[in-house]
All heavy atoms as TSV, in Angstrom:
chain	resi	resn	atom	element	x	y	z
A	1	MET	N	N	127.092	73.447	169.523
A	1	MET	CA	C	125.734	72.975	169.398
A	1	MET	C	C	125.624	72.188	168.089
A	1	MET	O	O	126.015	72.652	167.046
A	1	MET	CB	C	124.772	74.168	169.378
A	1	MET	CG	C	123.358	73.745	169.193
A	1	MET	SD	S	122.173	75.082	168.888
A	1	MET	CE	C	122.323	76.079	170.328
A	2	SER	N	N	125.091	71.005	168.170
A	2	SER	CA	C	124.915	70.214	166.948
A	2	SER	C	C	123.452	70.232	166.536
A	2	SER	O	O	122.558	70.373	167.359
A	2	SER	CB	C	125.382	68.774	167.164
A	2	SER	OG	O	124.465	68.080	167.970
A	3	SER	N	N	123.243	70.101	165.270
A	3	SER	CA	C	121.874	70.038	164.772
A	3	SER	C	C	121.774	68.876	163.808
A	3	SER	O	O	122.739	68.495	163.165
A	3	SER	CB	C	121.471	71.343	164.094
A	3	SER	OG	O	122.312	71.583	163.002
A	4	LYS	N	N	120.590	68.304	163.738
A	4	LYS	CA	C	120.356	67.190	162.839
A	4	LYS	C	C	120.051	67.706	161.456
A	4	LYS	O	O	119.426	68.740	161.293
A	4	LYS	CB	C	119.165	66.355	163.311
A	4	LYS	CG	C	119.503	65.376	164.382
A	4	LYS	CD	C	118.340	64.441	164.585
A	4	LYS	CE	C	118.765	63.287	165.443
A	4	LYS	NZ	N	117.684	62.362	165.697
A	5	TYR	N	N	120.471	66.963	160.481
A	5	TYR	CA	C	120.120	67.267	159.106
A	5	TYR	C	C	119.210	66.155	158.613
A	5	TYR	O	O	119.562	64.986	158.715
A	5	TYR	CB	C	121.374	67.336	158.226
A	5	TYR	CG	C	121.024	67.464	156.767
A	5	TYR	CD1	C	120.620	68.676	156.243
A	5	TYR	CD2	C	121.054	66.357	155.934
A	5	TYR	CE1	C	120.274	68.803	154.914
A	5	TYR	CE2	C	120.701	66.470	154.603
A	5	TYR	CZ	C	120.314	67.692	154.100
A	5	TYR	OH	O	119.950	67.799	152.797
A	6	TYR	N	N	118.054	66.533	158.130
A	6	TYR	CA	C	117.119	65.560	157.579
A	6	TYR	C	C	117.118	65.712	156.067
A	6	TYR	O	O	116.962	66.806	155.551
A	6	TYR	CB	C	115.710	65.786	158.133
A	6	TYR	CG	C	115.632	65.529	159.612
A	6	TYR	CD1	C	115.641	66.572	160.520
A	6	TYR	CD2	C	115.554	64.232	160.097
A	6	TYR	CE1	C	115.582	66.341	161.882
A	6	TYR	CE2	C	115.494	63.993	161.465
A	6	TYR	CZ	C	115.509	65.041	162.346
A	6	TYR	OH	O	115.447	64.804	163.686
A	7	ARG	N	N	117.286	64.600	155.397
A	7	ARG	CA	C	117.309	64.649	153.936
A	7	ARG	C	C	115.930	65.021	153.388
A	7	ARG	O	O	114.942	64.988	154.112
A	7	ARG	CB	C	117.775	63.315	153.380
A	7	ARG	CG	C	116.858	62.179	153.746
A	7	ARG	CD	C	117.411	60.866	153.274
A	7	ARG	NE	N	116.627	59.816	153.915
A	7	ARG	CZ	C	117.013	58.595	154.076
A	7	ARG	NH1	N	118.166	58.219	153.625
A	7	ARG	NH2	N	116.244	57.719	154.673
A	8	ASN	N	N	115.907	65.356	152.121
A	8	ASN	CA	C	114.640	65.700	151.485
A	8	ASN	C	C	113.698	64.505	151.512
A	8	ASN	O	O	114.139	63.356	151.484
A	8	ASN	CB	C	114.868	66.154	150.048
A	8	ASN	CG	C	115.483	67.533	149.996
A	8	ASN	OD1	O	115.312	68.328	150.911
A	8	ASN	ND2	N	116.200	67.813	148.939
A	9	ILE	N	N	112.440	64.805	151.538
A	9	ILE	CA	C	111.423	63.759	151.603
A	9	ILE	C	C	110.886	63.551	150.191
A	9	ILE	O	O	110.198	64.431	149.656
A	9	ILE	CB	C	110.290	64.169	152.568
A	9	ILE	CG1	C	110.872	64.468	153.950
A	9	ILE	CG2	C	109.227	63.089	152.620
A	9	ILE	CD1	C	109.936	65.202	154.869
A	10	PRO	N	N	111.219	62.426	149.561
A	10	PRO	CA	C	110.795	62.219	148.179
A	10	PRO	C	C	109.279	62.063	148.049
A	10	PRO	O	O	108.623	61.541	148.941
A	10	PRO	CB	C	111.509	60.929	147.766
A	10	PRO	CG	C	111.878	60.247	149.027
A	10	PRO	CD	C	111.985	61.302	150.087
A	11	GLU	N	N	108.765	62.546	146.928
A	11	GLU	CA	C	107.339	62.372	146.648
A	11	GLU	C	C	107.081	60.930	146.240
A	11	GLU	O	O	107.907	60.304	145.581
A	11	GLU	CB	C	106.893	63.299	145.519
A	11	GLU	CG	C	106.834	64.739	145.940
A	11	GLU	CD	C	106.211	65.616	144.878
A	11	GLU	OE1	O	105.078	65.315	144.441
A	11	GLU	OE2	O	106.870	66.595	144.487
A	12	THR	N	N	105.921	60.416	146.641
A	12	THR	CA	C	105.498	59.083	146.225
A	12	THR	C	C	104.072	59.167	145.710
A	12	THR	O	O	103.350	60.126	145.998
A	12	THR	CB	C	105.559	58.069	147.389
A	12	THR	OG1	O	104.579	58.420	148.377
A	12	THR	CG2	C	106.940	58.023	148.036
A	13	GLU	N	N	103.664	58.151	144.987
A	13	GLU	CA	C	102.296	58.128	144.453
A	13	GLU	C	C	101.260	57.994	145.554
A	13	GLU	O	O	100.097	58.327	145.345
A	13	GLU	CB	C	102.154	56.988	143.451
A	13	GLU	CG	C	102.895	57.236	142.162
A	13	GLU	CD	C	102.646	56.154	141.126
A	13	GLU	OE1	O	101.676	55.378	141.266
A	13	GLU	OE2	O	103.416	56.106	140.162
A	14	SER	N	N	101.671	57.528	146.719
A	14	SER	CA	C	100.710	57.336	147.805
A	14	SER	C	C	100.640	58.531	148.770
A	14	SER	O	O	99.911	58.483	149.755
A	14	SER	CB	C	101.038	56.055	148.578
A	14	SER	OG	O	102.370	56.091	149.043
A	15	ASP	N	N	101.386	59.601	148.480
A	15	ASP	CA	C	101.275	60.811	149.300
A	15	ASP	C	C	99.853	61.351	149.221
A	15	ASP	O	O	99.142	61.156	148.227
A	15	ASP	CB	C	102.244	61.890	148.813
A	15	ASP	CG	C	103.690	61.577	149.142
A	15	ASP	OD1	O	103.949	60.643	149.926
A	15	ASP	OD2	O	104.564	62.271	148.589
A	16	ILE	N	N	99.469	62.039	150.270
A	16	ILE	CA	C	98.131	62.622	150.354
A	16	ILE	C	C	98.269	64.132	150.164
A	16	ILE	O	O	99.198	64.752	150.688
A	16	ILE	CB	C	97.508	62.325	151.730
A	16	ILE	CG1	C	97.385	60.810	151.922
A	16	ILE	CG2	C	96.168	63.026	151.900
A	16	ILE	CD1	C	97.169	60.389	153.343
A	17	TYR	N	N	97.355	64.717	149.431
A	17	TYR	CA	C	97.337	66.167	149.236
A	17	TYR	C	C	96.064	66.714	149.857
A	17	TYR	O	O	94.977	66.176	149.628
A	17	TYR	CB	C	97.421	66.523	147.752
A	17	TYR	CG	C	98.792	66.215	147.200
A	17	TYR	CD1	C	99.107	64.942	146.748
A	17	TYR	CD2	C	99.783	67.185	147.173
A	17	TYR	CE1	C	100.377	64.642	146.271
A	17	TYR	CE2	C	101.051	66.897	146.696
A	17	TYR	CZ	C	101.333	65.628	146.248
A	17	TYR	OH	O	102.592	65.345	145.794
A	18	VAL	N	N	96.214	67.743	150.677
A	18	VAL	CA	C	95.071	68.358	151.338
A	18	VAL	C	C	95.088	69.862	151.061
A	18	VAL	O	O	96.143	70.444	150.840
A	18	VAL	CB	C	95.070	68.111	152.864
A	18	VAL	CG1	C	94.987	66.637	153.186
A	18	VAL	CG2	C	96.286	68.716	153.528
A	19	ILE	N	N	93.914	70.444	151.060
A	19	ILE	CA	C	93.778	71.898	150.968
A	19	ILE	C	C	93.390	72.372	152.357
A	19	ILE	O	O	92.395	71.916	152.926
A	19	ILE	CB	C	92.735	72.304	149.913
A	19	ILE	CG1	C	93.179	71.823	148.537
A	19	ILE	CG2	C	92.538	73.822	149.924
A	19	ILE	CD1	C	92.172	72.041	147.444
A	20	THR	N	N	94.211	73.261	152.901
A	20	THR	CA	C	93.988	73.688	154.272
A	20	THR	C	C	92.684	74.467	154.414
A	20	THR	O	O	92.242	75.132	153.490
A	20	THR	CB	C	95.158	74.558	154.775
A	20	THR	OG1	O	95.305	75.684	153.909
A	20	THR	CG2	C	96.442	73.757	154.822
A	21	GLN	N	N	92.124	74.349	155.605
A	21	GLN	CA	C	90.913	75.061	155.968
A	21	GLN	C	C	91.232	75.972	157.141
A	21	GLN	O	O	92.261	75.814	157.806
A	21	GLN	CB	C	89.822	74.072	156.347
A	21	GLN	CG	C	89.453	73.150	155.204
A	21	GLN	CD	C	88.398	72.145	155.627
A	21	GLN	OE1	O	87.758	72.275	156.660
A	21	GLN	NE2	N	88.212	71.126	154.811
A	22	TRP	N	N	90.348	76.898	157.412
A	22	TRP	CA	C	90.544	77.813	158.519
A	22	TRP	C	C	90.796	77.008	159.792
A	22	TRP	O	O	90.097	76.056	160.094
A	22	TRP	CB	C	89.314	78.710	158.697
A	22	TRP	CG	C	89.536	79.733	159.763
A	22	TRP	CD1	C	90.123	80.954	159.619
A	22	TRP	CD2	C	89.210	79.608	161.148
A	22	TRP	NE1	N	90.176	81.602	160.825
A	22	TRP	CE2	C	89.634	80.789	161.785
A	22	TRP	CE3	C	88.623	78.613	161.902
A	22	TRP	CZ2	C	89.467	81.005	163.148
A	22	TRP	CZ3	C	88.466	78.815	163.256
A	22	TRP	CH2	C	88.878	80.012	163.861
A	23	GLY	N	N	91.838	77.377	160.520
A	23	GLY	CA	C	92.146	76.739	161.797
A	23	GLY	C	C	93.109	75.566	161.706
A	23	GLY	O	O	93.552	75.060	162.731
A	24	ASP	N	N	93.420	75.102	160.497
A	24	ASP	CA	C	94.381	74.000	160.367
A	24	ASP	C	C	95.756	74.438	160.850
A	24	ASP	O	O	96.160	75.589	160.671
A	24	ASP	CB	C	94.498	73.542	158.911
A	24	ASP	CG	C	93.391	72.611	158.476
A	24	ASP	OD1	O	92.675	72.078	159.356
A	24	ASP	OD2	O	93.249	72.408	157.259
A	25	ARG	N	N	96.449	73.494	161.476
A	25	ARG	CA	C	97.831	73.704	161.907
A	25	ARG	C	C	98.603	72.438	161.575
A	25	ARG	O	O	98.037	71.345	161.495
A	25	ARG	CB	C	97.899	73.951	163.420
A	25	ARG	CG	C	97.235	75.214	163.879
A	25	ARG	CD	C	97.473	75.479	165.372
A	25	ARG	NE	N	97.659	74.301	166.180
A	25	ARG	CZ	C	96.704	73.734	166.927
A	25	ARG	NH1	N	95.485	74.235	166.953
A	25	ARG	NH2	N	96.974	72.673	167.653
A	26	LEU	N	N	99.890	72.576	161.404
A	26	LEU	CA	C	100.706	71.414	161.064
A	26	LEU	C	C	100.660	70.342	162.149
A	26	LEU	O	O	100.621	69.153	161.846
A	26	LEU	CB	C	102.151	71.841	160.809
A	26	LEU	CG	C	102.369	72.681	159.553
A	26	LEU	CD1	C	103.814	73.156	159.491
A	26	LEU	CD2	C	102.011	71.908	158.301
A	27	ASP	N	N	100.637	70.746	163.407
A	27	ASP	CA	C	100.602	69.756	164.474
A	27	ASP	C	C	99.298	68.964	164.478
A	27	ASP	O	O	99.300	67.750	164.710
A	27	ASP	CB	C	100.895	70.367	165.838
A	27	ASP	CG	C	99.913	71.446	166.260
A	27	ASP	OD1	O	99.245	72.046	165.394
A	27	ASP	OD2	O	99.823	71.719	167.472
A	28	SER	N	N	98.191	69.612	164.183
A	28	SER	CA	C	96.919	68.881	164.149
A	28	SER	C	C	96.848	67.953	162.937
A	28	SER	O	O	96.302	66.842	163.027
A	28	SER	CB	C	95.723	69.838	164.185
A	28	SER	OG	O	95.729	70.711	163.078
A	29	LEU	N	N	97.431	68.372	161.812
A	29	LEU	CA	C	97.472	67.489	160.640
A	29	LEU	C	C	98.390	66.299	160.897
A	29	LEU	O	O	98.068	65.163	160.513
A	29	LEU	CB	C	97.933	68.263	159.407
A	29	LEU	CG	C	96.944	69.301	158.882
A	29	LEU	CD1	C	97.592	70.169	157.810
A	29	LEU	CD2	C	95.699	68.635	158.339
A	30	ALA	N	N	99.515	66.521	161.559
A	30	ALA	CA	C	100.421	65.418	161.894
A	30	ALA	C	C	99.725	64.423	162.815
A	30	ALA	O	O	99.868	63.205	162.644
A	30	ALA	CB	C	101.686	65.953	162.553
A	31	ASN	N	N	98.974	64.929	163.756
A	31	ASN	CA	C	98.230	64.045	164.648
A	31	ASN	C	C	97.184	63.241	163.880
A	31	ASN	O	O	97.022	62.041	164.104
A	31	ASN	CB	C	97.577	64.843	165.771
A	31	ASN	CG	C	97.012	63.948	166.834
A	31	ASN	OD1	O	97.725	63.116	167.380
A	31	ASN	ND2	N	95.738	64.109	167.135
A	32	GLU	N	N	96.503	63.897	162.962
A	32	GLU	CA	C	95.460	63.236	162.173
A	32	GLU	C	C	96.035	62.144	161.261
A	32	GLU	O	O	95.489	61.055	161.176
A	32	GLU	CB	C	94.723	64.270	161.324
A	32	GLU	CG	C	93.627	63.694	160.464
A	32	GLU	CD	C	92.887	64.756	159.661
A	32	GLU	OE1	O	92.977	65.961	159.994
A	32	GLU	OE2	O	92.221	64.373	158.690
A	33	TYR	N	N	97.140	62.426	160.594
A	33	TYR	CA	C	97.674	61.489	159.596
A	33	TYR	C	C	98.725	60.527	160.138
A	33	TYR	O	O	98.887	59.439	159.599
A	33	TYR	CB	C	98.235	62.260	158.397
A	33	TYR	CG	C	97.136	62.881	157.586
A	33	TYR	CD1	C	96.804	64.223	157.743
A	33	TYR	CD2	C	96.389	62.122	156.689
A	33	TYR	CE1	C	95.766	64.785	157.014
A	33	TYR	CE2	C	95.352	62.679	155.968
A	33	TYR	CZ	C	95.047	64.008	156.131
A	33	TYR	OH	O	94.010	64.566	155.423
A	34	TYR	N	N	99.437	60.910	161.194
A	34	TYR	CA	C	100.495	60.054	161.741
A	34	TYR	C	C	100.233	59.594	163.170
A	34	TYR	O	O	100.970	58.781	163.702
A	34	TYR	CB	C	101.848	60.773	161.708
A	34	TYR	CG	C	102.280	61.238	160.352
A	34	TYR	CD1	C	102.763	62.531	160.172
A	34	TYR	CD2	C	102.226	60.399	159.237
A	34	TYR	CE1	C	103.178	62.976	158.934
A	34	TYR	CE2	C	102.629	60.842	157.990
A	34	TYR	CZ	C	103.105	62.118	157.843
A	34	TYR	OH	O	103.511	62.561	156.609
A	35	GLY	N	N	99.220	60.181	163.814
A	35	GLY	CA	C	98.950	59.836	165.203
A	35	GLY	C	C	99.969	60.417	166.166
A	35	GLY	O	O	100.084	59.959	167.299
A	36	ASP	N	N	100.712	61.443	165.721
A	36	ASP	CA	C	101.741	62.063	166.559
A	36	ASP	C	C	101.883	63.533	166.185
A	36	ASP	O	O	102.440	63.858	165.135
A	36	ASP	CB	C	103.072	61.338	166.364
A	36	ASP	CG	C	104.168	61.838	167.291
A	36	ASP	OD1	O	104.009	62.909	167.916
A	36	ASP	OD2	O	105.202	61.154	167.379
A	37	GLN	N	N	101.403	64.406	167.034
A	37	GLN	CA	C	101.451	65.845	166.745
A	37	GLN	C	C	102.872	66.374	166.655
A	37	GLN	O	O	103.125	67.404	166.028
A	37	GLN	CB	C	100.682	66.624	167.799
A	37	GLN	CG	C	101.334	66.605	169.167
A	37	GLN	CD	C	100.523	67.355	170.186
A	37	GLN	OE1	O	99.417	67.813	169.912
A	37	GLN	NE2	N	101.062	67.483	171.386
A	38	HIS	N	N	103.819	65.680	167.258
A	38	HIS	CA	C	105.205	66.135	167.248
A	38	HIS	C	C	105.877	65.972	165.891
A	38	HIS	O	O	106.976	66.476	165.680
A	38	HIS	CB	C	106.004	65.423	168.339
A	38	HIS	CG	C	105.495	65.731	169.700
A	38	HIS	ND1	N	104.746	64.834	170.423
A	38	HIS	CD2	C	105.574	66.859	170.445
A	38	HIS	CE1	C	104.404	65.391	171.569
A	38	HIS	NE2	N	104.895	66.627	171.604
A	39	LEU	N	N	105.227	65.300	164.958
A	39	LEU	CA	C	105.774	65.140	163.609
A	39	LEU	C	C	105.346	66.276	162.678
A	39	LEU	O	O	105.494	66.185	161.468
A	39	LEU	CB	C	105.372	63.783	163.031
A	39	LEU	CG	C	106.034	62.581	163.695
A	39	LEU	CD1	C	105.484	61.279	163.127
A	39	LEU	CD2	C	107.547	62.647	163.533
A	40	TRP	N	N	104.872	67.381	163.243
A	40	TRP	CA	C	104.467	68.538	162.434
A	40	TRP	C	C	105.611	69.010	161.543
A	40	TRP	O	O	105.395	69.420	160.408
A	40	TRP	CB	C	103.992	69.688	163.329
A	40	TRP	CG	C	105.086	70.309	164.137
A	40	TRP	CD1	C	105.454	69.956	165.406
A	40	TRP	CD2	C	105.969	71.348	163.735
A	40	TRP	NE1	N	106.513	70.720	165.814
A	40	TRP	CE2	C	106.865	71.591	164.799
A	40	TRP	CE3	C	106.109	72.114	162.563
A	40	TRP	CZ2	C	107.867	72.540	164.745
A	40	TRP	CZ3	C	107.111	73.069	162.503
A	40	TRP	CH2	C	107.972	73.275	163.590
A	41	TRP	N	N	106.835	68.932	162.046
A	41	TRP	CA	C	107.999	69.409	161.307
A	41	TRP	C	C	108.223	68.586	160.041
A	41	TRP	O	O	108.777	69.088	159.065
A	41	TRP	CB	C	109.250	69.380	162.196
A	41	TRP	CG	C	109.616	68.000	162.626
A	41	TRP	CD1	C	109.224	67.366	163.775
A	41	TRP	CD2	C	110.404	67.067	161.902
A	41	TRP	NE1	N	109.729	66.087	163.799
A	41	TRP	CE2	C	110.459	65.873	162.652
A	41	TRP	CE3	C	111.073	67.106	160.678
A	41	TRP	CZ2	C	111.150	64.747	162.235
A	41	TRP	CZ3	C	111.754	65.969	160.268
A	41	TRP	CH2	C	111.797	64.807	161.050
A	42	TYR	N	N	107.785	67.325	160.036
A	42	TYR	CA	C	107.961	66.452	158.871
A	42	TYR	C	C	107.099	66.948	157.704
A	42	TYR	O	O	107.552	67.002	156.562
A	42	TYR	CB	C	107.591	65.023	159.271
A	42	TYR	CG	C	108.014	63.975	158.292
A	42	TYR	CD1	C	109.354	63.666	158.102
A	42	TYR	CD2	C	107.070	63.275	157.554
A	42	TYR	CE1	C	109.743	62.691	157.208
A	42	TYR	CE2	C	107.450	62.292	156.660
A	42	TYR	CZ	C	108.787	62.001	156.494
A	42	TYR	OH	O	109.169	61.036	155.607
A	43	ILE	N	N	105.867	67.333	158.011
A	43	ILE	CA	C	104.991	67.907	156.985
A	43	ILE	C	C	105.551	69.257	156.547
A	43	ILE	O	O	105.557	69.578	155.358
A	43	ILE	CB	C	103.544	68.046	157.506
A	43	ILE	CG1	C	102.981	66.664	157.854
A	43	ILE	CG2	C	102.662	68.748	156.477
A	43	ILE	CD1	C	101.647	66.696	158.574
A	44	ALA	N	N	106.048	70.039	157.506
A	44	ALA	CA	C	106.648	71.333	157.176
A	44	ALA	C	C	107.834	71.149	156.233
A	44	ALA	O	O	107.959	71.866	155.237
A	44	ALA	CB	C	107.085	72.052	158.449
A	45	LYS	N	N	108.700	70.200	156.524
A	45	LYS	CA	C	109.873	69.957	155.673
A	45	LYS	C	C	109.451	69.543	154.270
A	45	LYS	O	O	110.015	70.010	153.289
A	45	LYS	CB	C	110.751	68.870	156.300
A	45	LYS	CG	C	111.883	68.399	155.427
A	45	LYS	CD	C	113.202	68.793	155.993
A	45	LYS	CE	C	114.326	68.212	155.162
A	45	LYS	NZ	N	115.098	69.234	154.518
A	46	ALA	N	N	108.451	68.682	154.169
A	46	ALA	CA	C	107.979	68.214	152.864
A	46	ALA	C	C	107.414	69.346	152.021
A	46	ALA	O	O	107.390	69.262	150.790
A	46	ALA	CB	C	106.925	67.123	153.049
A	47	ASN	N	N	106.966	70.414	152.682
A	47	ASN	CA	C	106.328	71.532	151.983
A	47	ASN	C	C	107.126	72.831	152.066
A	47	ASN	O	O	106.613	73.896	151.716
A	47	ASN	CB	C	104.923	71.747	152.564
A	47	ASN	CG	C	104.008	70.612	152.209
A	47	ASN	OD1	O	103.481	70.551	151.114
A	47	ASN	ND2	N	103.832	69.667	153.134
A	48	ASN	N	N	108.359	72.751	152.542
A	48	ASN	CA	C	109.229	73.933	152.677
A	48	ASN	C	C	108.580	75.048	153.489
A	48	ASN	O	O	108.636	76.217	153.115
A	48	ASN	CB	C	109.657	74.453	151.307
A	48	ASN	CG	C	110.488	73.441	150.567
A	48	ASN	OD1	O	111.401	72.847	151.131
A	48	ASN	ND2	N	110.162	73.225	149.310
A	49	LEU	N	N	107.953	74.674	154.603
A	49	LEU	CA	C	107.309	75.638	155.495
A	49	LEU	C	C	108.134	75.799	156.765
A	49	LEU	O	O	108.837	74.876	157.179
A	49	LEU	CB	C	105.902	75.178	155.864
A	49	LEU	CG	C	104.926	75.007	154.705
A	49	LEU	CD1	C	103.639	74.374	155.192
A	49	LEU	CD2	C	104.642	76.345	154.057
A	50	LYS	N	N	107.995	76.938	157.409
A	50	LYS	CA	C	108.746	77.186	158.633
A	50	LYS	C	C	107.846	77.481	159.842
A	50	LYS	O	O	108.335	77.639	160.945
A	50	LYS	CB	C	109.698	78.357	158.423
A	50	LYS	CG	C	110.671	78.095	157.289
A	50	LYS	CD	C	111.916	78.906	157.422
A	50	LYS	CE	C	112.869	78.747	156.291
A	50	LYS	NZ	N	113.289	77.466	155.913
A	51	PHE	N	N	106.542	77.566	159.638
A	51	PHE	CA	C	105.635	77.921	160.722
A	51	PHE	C	C	104.537	76.886	160.873
A	51	PHE	O	O	104.149	76.229	159.908
A	51	PHE	CB	C	105.013	79.303	160.464
A	51	PHE	CG	C	106.047	80.380	160.326
A	51	PHE	CD1	C	106.417	80.854	159.070
A	51	PHE	CD2	C	106.670	80.898	161.445
A	51	PHE	CE1	C	107.385	81.838	158.947
A	51	PHE	CE2	C	107.638	81.879	161.329
A	51	PHE	CZ	C	108.004	82.349	160.077
A	52	ASN	N	N	104.014	76.766	162.086
A	52	ASN	CA	C	102.966	75.789	162.387
A	52	ASN	C	C	101.593	76.253	161.902
A	52	ASN	O	O	100.797	75.456	161.443
A	52	ASN	CB	C	102.933	75.522	163.889
A	52	ASN	CG	C	102.084	74.325	164.242
A	52	ASN	OD1	O	101.738	73.523	163.400
A	52	ASN	ND2	N	101.750	74.205	165.501
A	53	ASN	N	N	101.304	77.541	162.005
A	53	ASN	CA	C	100.000	78.047	161.569
A	53	ASN	C	C	99.957	78.146	160.053
A	53	ASN	O	O	100.940	78.501	159.418
A	53	ASN	CB	C	99.721	79.406	162.194
A	53	ASN	CG	C	99.556	79.295	163.691
A	53	ASN	OD1	O	99.050	78.305	164.195
A	53	ASN	ND2	N	99.995	80.302	164.403
A	54	LEU	N	N	98.813	77.838	159.488
A	54	LEU	CA	C	98.667	77.789	158.034
A	54	LEU	C	C	97.568	78.723	157.562
A	54	LEU	O	O	96.555	78.884	158.234
A	54	LEU	CB	C	98.302	76.368	157.599
A	54	LEU	CG	C	99.292	75.275	157.993
A	54	LEU	CD1	C	98.673	73.913	157.761
A	54	LEU	CD2	C	100.571	75.438	157.204
A	55	GLU	N	N	97.776	79.276	156.392
A	55	GLU	CA	C	96.706	80.057	155.762
A	55	GLU	C	C	95.690	79.096	155.166
A	55	GLU	O	O	96.020	77.976	154.777
A	55	GLU	CB	C	97.277	80.925	154.648
A	55	GLU	CG	C	98.154	82.056	155.118
A	55	GLU	CD	C	98.649	82.899	153.964
A	55	GLU	OE1	O	97.961	82.971	152.931
A	55	GLU	OE2	O	99.739	83.474	154.110
A	56	GLU	N	N	94.484	79.552	155.059
A	56	GLU	CA	C	93.404	78.792	154.443
A	56	GLU	C	C	93.648	78.698	152.936
A	56	GLU	O	O	94.096	79.650	152.302
A	56	GLU	CB	C	92.098	79.536	154.724
A	56	GLU	CG	C	90.854	78.811	154.368
A	56	GLU	CD	C	89.634	79.582	154.826
A	56	GLU	OE1	O	89.764	80.577	155.558
A	56	GLU	OE2	O	88.539	79.172	154.424
A	57	GLY	N	N	93.401	77.519	152.356
A	57	GLY	CA	C	93.468	77.344	150.909
A	57	GLY	C	C	94.814	76.916	150.351
A	57	GLY	O	O	94.981	76.848	149.141
A	58	ILE	N	N	95.769	76.593	151.210
A	58	ILE	CA	C	97.079	76.119	150.753
A	58	ILE	C	C	97.004	74.617	150.482
A	58	ILE	O	O	96.429	73.869	151.262
A	58	ILE	CB	C	98.156	76.371	151.827
A	58	ILE	CG1	C	98.336	77.859	152.079
A	58	ILE	CG2	C	99.486	75.726	151.432
A	58	ILE	CD1	C	99.241	78.162	153.246
A	59	THR	N	N	97.586	74.172	149.379
A	59	THR	CA	C	97.669	72.744	149.107
A	59	THR	C	C	98.944	72.210	149.747
A	59	THR	O	O	100.036	72.705	149.484
A	59	THR	CB	C	97.694	72.456	147.592
A	59	THR	OG1	O	96.488	72.971	147.014
A	59	THR	CG2	C	97.787	70.968	147.309
A	60	LEU	N	N	98.788	71.216	150.621
A	60	LEU	CA	C	99.923	70.610	151.311
A	60	LEU	C	C	100.075	69.156	150.906
A	60	LEU	O	O	99.087	68.446	150.726
A	60	LEU	CB	C	99.717	70.639	152.831
A	60	LEU	CG	C	99.765	71.961	153.539
A	60	LEU	CD1	C	99.533	71.746	155.031
A	60	LEU	CD2	C	101.099	72.639	153.320
A	61	ARG	N	N	101.317	68.731	150.830
A	61	ARG	CA	C	101.605	67.310	150.617
A	61	ARG	C	C	101.851	66.669	151.972
A	61	ARG	O	O	102.674	67.134	152.752
A	61	ARG	CB	C	102.846	67.143	149.742
A	61	ARG	CG	C	103.249	65.697	149.557
A	61	ARG	CD	C	104.336	65.537	148.514
A	61	ARG	NE	N	105.606	66.052	148.950
A	61	ARG	CZ	C	106.608	65.295	149.438
A	61	ARG	NH1	N	106.453	63.982	149.555
A	61	ARG	NH2	N	107.744	65.847	149.780
A	62	ILE	N	N	101.104	65.616	152.248
A	62	ILE	CA	C	101.305	64.833	153.458
A	62	ILE	C	C	102.016	63.547	153.024
A	62	ILE	O	O	101.400	62.690	152.379
A	62	ILE	CB	C	99.961	64.469	154.156
A	62	ILE	CG1	C	99.059	65.684	154.333
A	62	ILE	CG2	C	100.230	63.733	155.463
A	62	ILE	CD1	C	99.551	66.719	155.318
A	63	PRO	N	N	103.304	63.418	153.325
A	63	PRO	CA	C	104.005	62.204	152.923
A	63	PRO	C	C	103.325	60.963	153.505
A	63	PRO	O	O	102.895	60.969	154.661
A	63	PRO	CB	C	105.406	62.387	153.507
A	63	PRO	CG	C	105.575	63.865	153.620
A	63	PRO	CD	C	104.200	64.361	153.991
A	64	SER	N	N	103.220	59.927	152.690
A	64	SER	CA	C	102.501	58.729	153.111
A	64	SER	C	C	103.268	57.919	154.143
A	64	SER	O	O	102.694	57.071	154.813
A	64	SER	CB	C	102.172	57.859	151.907
A	64	SER	OG	O	103.382	57.455	151.268
A	65	THR	N	N	104.549	58.180	154.290
A	65	THR	CA	C	105.362	57.444	155.236
A	65	THR	C	C	106.330	58.369	155.949
A	65	THR	O	O	106.736	59.385	155.412
A	65	THR	CB	C	106.149	56.317	154.537
A	65	THR	OG1	O	106.934	55.621	155.504
A	65	THR	CG2	C	107.039	56.850	153.446
A	66	THR	N	N	106.677	58.001	157.166
A	66	THR	CA	C	107.686	58.749	157.914
A	66	THR	C	C	109.010	57.992	157.910
A	66	THR	O	O	109.868	58.210	158.765
A	66	THR	CB	C	107.217	59.008	159.363
A	66	THR	OG1	O	106.928	57.760	159.983
A	66	THR	CG2	C	106.004	59.912	159.383
A	67	ASP	N	N	109.203	57.119	156.963
A	67	ASP	CA	C	110.430	56.313	156.875
A	67	ASP	C	C	111.671	57.140	156.610
A	67	ASP	O	O	112.788	56.641	156.779
A	67	ASP	CB	C	110.309	55.274	155.749
A	67	ASP	CG	C	109.304	54.182	156.085
A	67	ASP	OD1	O	108.913	54.054	157.260
A	67	ASP	OD2	O	108.930	53.456	155.150
A	68	PHE	N	N	111.534	58.390	156.217
A	68	PHE	CA	C	112.688	59.205	155.856
A	68	PHE	C	C	113.169	60.081	157.006
A	68	PHE	O	O	113.968	60.981	156.800
A	68	PHE	CB	C	112.371	60.047	154.619
A	68	PHE	CG	C	112.042	59.179	153.437
A	68	PHE	CD1	C	110.739	58.977	153.056
A	68	PHE	CD2	C	113.047	58.540	152.746
A	68	PHE	CE1	C	110.430	58.151	151.979
A	68	PHE	CE2	C	112.764	57.711	151.684
A	68	PHE	CZ	C	111.456	57.513	151.298
A	69	ILE	N	N	112.689	59.814	158.209
A	69	ILE	CA	C	113.129	60.560	159.392
A	69	ILE	C	C	114.519	60.099	159.758
A	69	ILE	O	O	114.852	58.974	159.760
A	69	ILE	CB	C	112.163	60.382	160.587
A	69	ILE	CG1	C	110.846	61.030	160.247
A	69	ILE	CG2	C	112.747	60.946	161.844
A	69	ILE	CD1	C	109.787	60.906	161.299
């Protein structure tokens, strides 16, 4: 079985930072910022997260670009 390795996602000045609210999920944030819910893993990778559900009040970095996929 092969698996893909994605390099680290560098921070940029144009990244967006959000504070999660009740009910936020990575897939819904990916849909909101990238127009594709399937890119939830990209936000997770940028924030060293492993789960889609989020606690309220977490500060997340939303990378401004998906060029590092």
